[in-house]
Structures are given as structure tokens and as C-alpha cells.
N, C-alpha and C positions, 0 to 999 in steps of 0.2 A: 408589545410587538407580537403580531401573529406569525409565529415561526413556521406553521404549516404553509401559509401563503408565501412566506419568504423562500421556503424550500421549493414550492411549485414554480415560483418565478425563477429561481436559480436554475432549475432543470430546463425550463423552456428557453431562457435567454442565454445561458452559459453553456449548456450541454447540447441540446437538440440543434440549435443554430450552428454549432461547430461540428456537427456530424456524428455525435454519439447517438446510436440508434438501437442498441440492444435493449429491448423492453425490460428485461430483468435488472439490468444495471440502472436504468432510469427509475424503475420502481424502488430499488434500494436507496438511491440518492434522494428520492422523495420521502422515504420513510425515516432514515437515520437522522436523529436530532443533532446535527453538527454543532449547534450552540452549546450543547452540554460537554463538548470535548475541548472547549477553550475556557479561559478565565471568565468569570461572570462579567467583568468590566468590558470584555471584548465580544460579548454575546450578540450585540446588535450588528457587529461586523461579520458574524460567522458565515453568512451566505453571500458575502461580497466576492468579487472575482480576483482574489489575491490570497497568498498565504498569510498566516498569522503566527506570532511567537507563542510558544507553549512553555518557555522556561528552559534552562540548561543549554542555551544557545541553539535550540531546536525549533522547528516550525511544523505547523499543520499545513499540508499542501493545499493549493487552490482547488476548488471543486472540480474544475475541468480536468486537471492532471490526474486526480483520483479516479475520475470516470474513465479517462482514456486508458490508463494503466490497467484498470479492472476489466474493461471491455476487451483489451488485447489478450487477456488470459482465456477468453472464451468459455467461461464457467457455465455448467449446465445444472449443477446441484449435487452431483455425486462425488465431487473431487475432494482430495486431501491437499491442502494448500499450506505452503510455508511463507511466512512474511518476515522480512528482515527490517527492523526499525519500527517497533510498535508505536513509538512517539506518543501522541495523544490518545491513540486507540480508535480514531475515526475510520481510517482505512481498514483496520481490523474488523470493525463493525460491518462495513460494507461487504467485505469478504465473507464474514460469518452469515450474512443474509443470503449469499449466493452459492456457498460451498457446503459440503457435509461437515468437514472439520478444518480448523485453522490452527496452525502451530506458529506462534509469533515470538520473536526474539528481540530483546531490547538490551543495550549495553548499560543504560543508566537506570539504576534500581528505582529512583524516585519517580521517574516517568512511567515505568512499568506498573508500579504500585497504584498510581493515580488512574492510569488507563484501565487497569483490572477492576478497580472499584466502580468506575463508570460503566464498563461493559457488564459487570455483574448486576449492577442496579437496573440495567435495561433488559436483563434476562437472557443474555447470550451465554449458553451453556456448551457450545461446541468449539470453544477456544481453549487452547493449552498454552501456557506462558513459560518463558525462560529468560533469565538474565544471563548474558554472555556475548561472545564474539559471533555475531551472525554470519560473518563471512565463512565460517566453518560449517554452516548449515546445522542440521539436526540429524546426524547419520543414523541413530538408532530408530528413527521414525521414517526414514527414507524407504522407498522412493516417494516423491511428491508429484502429483499431476500438474501442479502449477506453483511457481515461486515468484513472489513480488518483492522487489528491493526498493525501500523508500529512502535511499540515500545515494549520493553520487559516487561511483566507483571508477578507479583508473583502468580497470580491466574486468572481464567476467571472472568471478571467483570459480576456480576449477571444482572445488567441492560441491558447489551448487549444480554445476553441469552433471557431475557424477551422481548427484542425488535426484536428478530429474528423470521421471519415468519416460519410456519410449512414447513419443507423441506428445510429451509434456511441453509446457510453455513457461518461459522465464522472462520477466520484464524488469529491466533495470535502467537507471540513468548512467551513462558512461561517458567519460571525458576528463577534463582537468578540473581543478577546484573552483573555477569561475563559471564554467558552463559545460553542459553535457548534452548528449543526444539520448532520447529514449530508445532503447534497443529491445526488440523482441527476439529471443533466442528459442528456437524450436528444436527438440531432439528428434532426429529422424534416423532411419536405418543407415544412411550414408555418413552420419555425424551430427553436426549442428548447422542450422540455417539461421542467419541473422537478417532482420528487417529493421530499418530505421523508421521511427514513428514521429520524429520531430524534435525540436530543441526544447531544453528545459534547464532549470537550475535548482539543485538540491544541496542540502548540507552534506558534509563529507561522510562517506562510508568508512568507518574506522575499524581496523582489525587486521589480521594477518594477511588477508587477501585484498585489503582496502588501503586506506591512507593511515599513516602513523598518527597517533593522537597528538 
């Protein structure tokens, strides 16, 4: 299978046609080898328009959702980004292509270990890893210019708002455990401003400010 052609086709048919237009995001999606972030048996499906299982009852999000959430952050290259839910590491790689530094938190050690191995093998040196409760953020590294949450939350975790820099952007799925809306939260002088980006469905965000395990 020609994976580069598969990536190019994915970008043109799944992203561009649905309104993803940030050239930096599109370039990152063309570059990052998504098939390396799933089991070898699923590699041929890696560029299809749907999520895939990655073990531990977790998933790798469909390419369009990854691109949509990433584009909403408006990254220019100088940012310090916090990611909640490392999972396979694919979203982490896309962020690492677009930001200066990425701090990523995963609550399941085995997933973080595998993601770190893949990311290291691909040469990403601007990623810092932590096992823990992502809903608490990473206070000693705050503030963050952008925060991306890769799991569905019942509310916006207050620690994440507190750790967002002025003018910073937070993207997360919010709703019940069956379906959510993608929400963009922007920190502005008046407080926070929320924008809905569309419907989605994610695994649960587990933690003090998320769902109980």
C-alpha cells in the first residue's frame, strides 16, 4: 500500500472538501504517518474516514476530527500546547508539527509508553510526557497558548481555563457519555467565550473534573 498516496487522498477527500483550509494543518496531516499509530493489522484502514481501536477501550479519532480540532487552535508555530489524552500519539504528532512545544498527559501508562516509542522513532523532540489525571492540567508548566482535550467531558475543567493564557484557545468535546459537541473556549479580557464547532463522539474524559472511571 502506498501510504503517502493514501494520506494525500485522505487530505483531499476528507479534509479539504469539508472545509479544513489552514495550509499548515493540511501539510501536517499529509506528513504524519497515521498508519504507524495503529496496530499493524489495521494499517490498511488508517486513512479511512472513521476512528479505530488502539486498545484499553480507547480509539484514534477520525482524521477529520483531528484536523478540525487542530485548526480551531489557530497554531502559528511559537505556541506552548497542552494535550489531554495522548492515546495513540497521532494527535500529539500533528500538534508537534505545528507548535513549539507539546505537553501531553495520558492516564493509561501502556498507551503513553507505546505512543512515546512511536513519536521518538519519528524524531519528535518537542514533546514532554506525563501519566496522570489530565483534567488537572499541568500547573507547573502553565500558562498554555492552546489546550486540546481528546476525550468527552461533562463540563469544561476549571483548571484548564485557569492554565490558559490570555488570548489562548481550548478545544474539547463536551456533553454526555453518548454524544458531545466540540467546543472552542477562548480566554478573553471579559472572561471566556465559547463557540460550538459541531457534533462528535469521544471516549470518556476520566478524572476529577471529568467522569468517574
